[in-house]
N, C-alpha and C positions, 0 to 999 in steps of 0.2 A: 262830144259825148259826156254824159254826166259821170262824175267820179263814183265808183261803186261804194256801197255801204258795207262795212265790215262789222260784224258782231261776234262776241266771244261768250260761248255758253259752257258752263261747268256741269259735268255729270258725275254721278257716282261711278267709280272705276269698275267695280265688279258687276253691278246691275245695269249700268249704262242709263240709269234713270236721270232725267234732267233735274238740276237743283237750282239754277239761277244764272243770271247774266253778269259778266264783269265789264266795267267801262274802261277797258284797257287802252292805253296810248303808248306811242313809241314802239309799236309792235313790229317784229320781223320774224317770219317763219320760213323754214327751209325744208325742201324735200331732196332726198338723195337716192340714187340707185346703190344697192348693196351696202347700205349703212343707215344709221339713224338720222332723221331730220330733227330740228330743234325749233322751239318757239320761245321768245322772250317778250316781255311787256311789263307795264306797271299801271297802277291806278292809285288814286288818292282816297283815303278813307274819310267819308263825310261824317259829321257829328250825328249822334243818335237822335238828336232833337229834331232833325230835319224830317218833315212829313213825307217828302218824296225821295228819301234815302233809298238808292237802288239796291245796295248790298246790305242786308240786314245782319248777317253774321260773317264778316270777312274772314275771321279766324277759321271757322269750320269750313267755309266754302273753298278755301285755298289750301287745305291740309295736304302737304306733300305725301305721295305714295297712296293716297286714298281717293284723290280726285282726278278726273280726266277733263281736259279742256279741248273745245272744238272752235276753230276759226271758220266763220261763215262769210262768204263773199255774196252779198245780197242774200238770197235764200238757199245757197248751195254750200254744204260743208266742204271746205277746201283742205283742212288739216285737222288732225286729231292726235292726242297723245296724253302723257301722264305728267302731272305737276310733280317735279322732283325737288325744286328749291324755292324757298320763299324768304324774303328779307323785308322786315317792317322797320321803318325809322319813325319813332314817335315825334321827333322834332318836325319833320316834313309831312308826316302822316301818309307817306308813300309806301306802298307794297310793291316790291319787285318780284316777278315770277320768272322761273325757268322751267321749261318742259321739254320732253323728248318724245318722239313718236313711238309707236308700239314696239319697234325694234329695240328701243332702249330698255323695255321691260325684260326682253329675253337676254340682254346683256347681264341681267341680274338673276338669271336662272342657270341651272346646271343640267348637263345631260346625264341623268341617272334614271333607272327604271323606278316604278312605283315602290315605295318603301312600305311593304306590307307587314313588317315585323317591327317591334321596338328596336330602335337603334342603340345597340349596346355592344360590348366586345364580342358577343357571340354572333352578331349580325354585321359582317364585315362589308361595308360599302365599297371598300377598295377592290373587292373581288368581283363586283358586278360588272358585266360586260354587255354591251349592246352592239350587235353585229349586223351589217348589211352586206350581202354578197351578190353582185350583179344586179343591183336594184336601180331603177331609173332615177336619175339625179333629182328631178323635181319632187318625186315621191319621198326621197330621203329627207329633203327639206321640210315637206309637209309633215312627215312623221316626227321630226324633231320638235316642231311647233306643237303638234298634237300631243306628244308625250308630255311636254312642259305643261300644257293646259289640263292634262288628265290628273295631275296632282291636286289634292284638296287645297282650295284657295287660289289655284293657279289659272282658272279659266277666265280669259278676257273676252270670250265670244268672238275670236278671230274667225272670219269666214275664208275658206280656201277656194282657189280656182281649180280647174281640172287640166291645166297645161301640162304638156309632156315634151321634153326635148329628145326623148328616145336615146339617151346616152347612159349606159349602165355604169355604176360606180361601186367600188368596194370601200366600206368604211367600218371602222371599229372604234367604239368609244368605251374606254375603260373607266371603272368607277374611281380608281385612285387618281386619275387625271382631273376629275371634277371640272370637265371642260365647260366653258361658257356656251350656252345654246346660241347666243347671238354671234359669238366668234366662230363657231362651227358653221353657221349659215354663211358668214363672210368667206370662210375657206372654201365652201362648196361653190360659191359664186365666182371666186377668183382663180380657180384652176382654169387651164386652157379649155375653151368651149363650155365653161360653167354657165349656168343659167342666171340671167339677171333676176333679182328679186327685190321687193320692197314691201313695206307695210304702208297701207294707205287708208284713206277714209272716203266714203261715198255716201249717197243718200238712198234709202230704201224707197219703195213706191209712195210712202206717206211723208217723205222728206226727212225722216229721222236718220241720224248718222249710223253707219255700219262700218265695222272695223275689218279690213281686208288684208290678206296676204297674197300678193300678186307675183307671178313668175313668168319669165319669158320662155320661148321654145327654140333656141335658148335665150333670145334677146327680147326685151320689152320694146314696144314701139308701134307706131301706127301702120296701117296698111295703105298702100298707094303712094302718092307723090310726097316728097318732103315739104315741110314748111319753109317759107322763104322770108329771110330778113335781109334788108338792104340798108347799108349805112347812108344816113341822110334822109331816110324815110321812116320805116318802122323800127329800124335799129338806131338808137340814139347815140350810143357810145360803146366802146369795146376796149378790153385789155387783151394783149397778146403776149403772154409770158413765155420767153424762150429760156428754158432752164437746162443747161448742159449738165448740171450736177445730177439730174435724174436719168441721164442716158447711161446705158450699159450694153455692151455687145456680148459679154459673157457673165452669167449669173450662177453663183454657187448657192445651193439651198440646203440647209442643214435640218435634219429631222431628229428622231429619238436617238439617244445614246450619248456616251461621253468618251473623251479622248480618242483612242484608236478605234473604238466601237461606234463612233458617231456616223450616222447614215448621212451621206452627202450625194446630192444630184447636181449635174452641171448641164446648162443649156447655153448654146452659143449661136450667134448669127454672124457669119463671116462676110455677108454681102456689104455692110457699111465700109469695110476696108477698101473696096474698089471705088468708093465715092469720097475718099479722103478722110474718113473717120478712123481714129485709132482704136486699138483694143482697150476697152475700159471694163473693169470688173466690179461686181457688186455681190453682196451676200444678203440673203434673207433667211429667217429662221422659222421653223414650224416644229417645235420641240415635241408636240404630241403625235406627230406623224411617224408611223413605224413601217408603213407599206412603201417599198421602193417605187412602185408604179405611181402611187399617189404623190409622192415627193417629186417625182419627175414631172408630173402634171403641174405642180406648183412652180417648179423651176422654169418650165416652158412658158407658163402664163406670166411670170414675173419678168422674164426676158422680153417677151412680146410687148408688155406694157412699157418697157424702158427703151424701146428701139428708136424713139425719136426724141430730139432735144425739146420740141415744142409740146407743152402739156397744158390741158385744161384752160383754154381761153374763156373769158367771161364777157357776155353780151348784155348790155342794158337795153331793154326793148320797150316799146310803147304797148302798155297793157290794153289801151283803148283802141288800138288799130289791129286790123286783121293780120295774123291770127290772134284773137283776143285771149286773155287769160281764161283757162278752162278748156280751150280748144286743143292745145298741145299738152303733152304729158312727158314724164320722165321716160327715157328710152327712145323717144321719137327722133327721127332723122330731120335734119334741117339743111337747107342750102343757104349759105351766107355769101353776100356780095359786098366787097369792100374795095373802095378806090379813094385814096387820099394822099397826103404828102408823105406818109410813112411807107405806103406801098403804091407808088405811082403806076406800077404795071398792073395793079389790081389783083384781088383774090376772089376767086369763084370756086368754092369748095364745099364738099359735103362734110357735115359735122353731126354729132349725136349728143342729144341733151342728156346729161348725167346728173344734173342737180339744178335746183331753182331756189331763189330767195325772193320773197315778196315782203315789202315794207309798206303797208297801207298808210295813207295820210289823208288829211282833210282836203288838200288841194290836188294831190295826185298819188298814184301808187307807183312805187319804184320796183320794177321787176328785173331781176338779174338771172341769166341762165349761165350755168357752167356747162361747157361743151367739150367733148373729146374728139380729136381728129380721127376721121375714118380713113382718109387717103394720104398716101405718102407725099403728095404734092404740097402739104402744109408745112413740111420740114424746111 
């Protein structure tokens, strides 16, 4: 099968109008559930005297915070985000770029209502409060993104889905906290039964890139049977990190307050003790959380994610074999079959795709999937 062709288009960030193509090399881009993906790559600036010079104004075309970049696999947009960093070396004539997907933008925004008055001592931002009581959790996330986009200069044209997990949540965002919108989205996703979410890029009916905010109900993923990868066939290689330092049977979670007034929640799973695991404790902090119920949800979720020593295996797969790149997505379920000298008894287990990394190349594309165990038999 022919190696796919990758192209990289630059658009104006606010209008999404196309501006030009960049001849990037050494590219790698990632997608993640509940966090921001990244893209990096570089290109060489050609002399202005060349009649076929592809990039006429490299300085303007790669302006950080002002330009968006899209990665196309053949004719399909696979990744989109904001150029955040640029480094030019006049000796080598090489420009190095770093970009983050749309989530990275909301890491630079704050959860505050519209500022309709001049900000001065008489207009106290610290006293502003945004409250949700018994609101469906996916709607809270959409509201946070919509609020950020409602400020002048803040609209990136993010398109929402209509997913609903039907789980009500209480949330309060105080002005004096100046909470990061991106971090508040992460906290919504990472409580127990929190919805998966990610910012993504797709094509409209005319092939133009569209910026999306996708949420699960509560999990992202395909309908029907899991994708299958088998070592020695469409699974080229794998890493299986067993990290006991991430394991905890009891988790303390701290919230708002200081010294004796600190809010603390505790979550413990005693079942591992019957299987030979000791009591191991960990602490996580959510200093902006003042609701005891919300803090307990964080504690339960943090303990649940720390219940196994095995975390986040990485699979290197064949992008040109079924299922090909573009068929699977973040949140999808996978069945992985491994039998080799390390695991002679074999592994046949269900995993979930929580991240991907694609490194296009002239001879092949290297595709890596980060997966999280779904079943306890992986421990």
